[in-house]
C-alpha positions in Angstrom: -155.4 -69.2 27.2 -152.0 -69.2 25.7 -149.5 -72.1 24.9 -146.9 -72.2 27.7 -143.9 -71.8 25.4 -144.8 -68.2 24.3 -142.4 -65.4 25.1 -143.8 -63.1 27.8 -143.0 -59.9 25.9 -145.8 -59.5 23.4 -143.9 -56.8 21.6 -140.9 -59.1 20.8 -140.2 -59.6 17.1 -137.3 -61.0 15.2 -135.4 -58.9 12.5 -138.0 -58.3 9.7 -135.4 -59.1 7.0 -135.1 -62.7 8.4 -138.9 -63.3 8.5 -140.5 -65.5 5.9 -144.2 -64.7 5.2 -146.6 -67.7 5.4 -150.3 -68.7 5.4 -150.7 -71.8 7.4 -153.8 -72.9 9.4 -153.0 -74.7 12.6 -154.5 -76.2 15.7 -153.0 -75.0 19.0 -152.9 -76.9 22.3 -154.0 -74.5 25.0 -153.2 -74.6 28.7 -156.4 -76.4 29.6 -156.0 -80.2 29.2 -157.1 -81.5 25.9 -158.3 -78.1 24.6 -157.4 -77.2 21.1 -158.1 -73.9 19.2 -157.8 -73.0 15.6 -155.1 -70.5 14.6 -153.1 -69.2 11.7 -149.4 -68.8 11.2 -148.5 -65.8 9.1 -144.7 -65.9 9.3 -141.7 -68.1 10.1 -138.3 -67.3 11.5 -135.3 -69.4 12.6 -133.3 -68.2 15.6 -129.4 -68.3 15.5 -129.5 -71.9 16.8 -131.8 -73.0 13.9 -135.0 -73.4 16.0 -138.1 -72.5 14.1 -140.5 -69.7 15.5 -143.9 -68.8 14.1 -146.0 -65.7 14.3 -149.4 -67.1 15.3 -152.8 -65.7 15.9 -155.6 -67.7 17.5 -158.8 -67.4 15.5 -161.8 -65.8 17.2 -159.7 -63.5 19.3 -158.9 -59.8 19.0 -155.3 -60.2 20.1 -152.4 -59.3 17.8 -150.3 -62.2 16.4 -147.4 -63.2 18.6 -144.2 -65.1 18.1 -144.1 -68.7 19.4 -141.3 -71.2 19.3 -142.7 -73.9 17.1 -143.4 -77.2 18.9 -145.1 -79.8 16.6 -146.7 -81.4 19.7 -148.5 -78.1 20.6 -148.9 -76.5 17.2 -150.3 -78.9 14.6 -150.0 -77.8 11.0 -153.3 -78.3 9.0 -153.5 -78.8 5.3 -154.0 -75.7 3.1 -155.4 -77.6 0.1 -157.6 -80.7 -0.3 -156.4 -84.0 -1.6 
């Protein structure tokens, strides 16, 4: 189950010099209605139009991380430290 906004080419990657490493836990809305999964963003990139993309891996899967266009309604950033 993959968020619908993902590029179909799993080998696609932006220029590595423009990628900013990250460690950000997230919840991802899957294709099934009201189904969320935990994941982790390990890099950010902004396309030439300024839109943010994130390299994301769903936890509990053996798939490689993939680039997604960031959509805050489908990829929810979770806190990395307690309050």
